[in-house]
N, C-alpha and C positions, 0 to 999 in steps of 0.2 A: 504494500500499500504506500510505502515511502516514495517509490518510483512514481506512482500515480500523482501524488501530491506535487512532486517535483515537476512533472510534465504540466500539470494544470497551472502551477505557479508561473512557469515559463511562458505558457500560452497566454496567460492573463496579462503578464508584463508586456509581452509583444502586442497583444490586442489594445492595451492602454496606449502604448507608443504609437501604434497605427492610427487610433482614434484621434489622438492629439495632433498628429501630423496632418490628418485629413481636415480637422477643424481649422488649423493654421492655414492650409492651402485654400480652404473655402473663404476664409477671411481675406486673404491676400488677393485672390482672384475674383471673388464675388460669385462663385459658381454654386448654384443651388444643387446640382448633381453631387458635387464634392460634399456639401453640407448634409445631404441625405445619406451619403456613405459614412460620414463621420458619426451620424445618429445610429446608423446600422452597426458600426464597429463598437459604439458605446453599449448598445444592447447585447452584443456578443460578449463584451466584457462583463456585463451584469450577469448574463447567464453562467459564465464561468465561475464567477464569485459565488453564486448560489450553489452551483455543483460542488465547489470546493468546501463550502460550509457544510453541506449534507454529507460529503465524503468524510469530513472530520467528525461530525456529531453523531451520525446515525449508526455506524457499524455496530457499536457496543450495544445500543438499544435494540437493534434488530436481532443481534445474537441472543440477548437475554430473552426476548419475546419468544423466539422460535425454540430455544433450548428448553424454556419453561413449558412450551406447548408439547414438545416430544417427550420430555420426562414425566409429564403429568398423566400420560396415557398408560 
């Protein structure tokens, strides 16, 4: 699971950098297409952050839930 967190952290960092660059280019050029691409990259970043949060928080809760289910039968 450590490799998964590392990969998601790397992808999140790259996604943030891409979003910032797209917003900067949209501001410089006034391109509405680049602005929409920046919003899309920001949404991708948010999705990765949510996924990382659940990757960190949920495995132990899921493990406890299902082991309790199997051992109670």
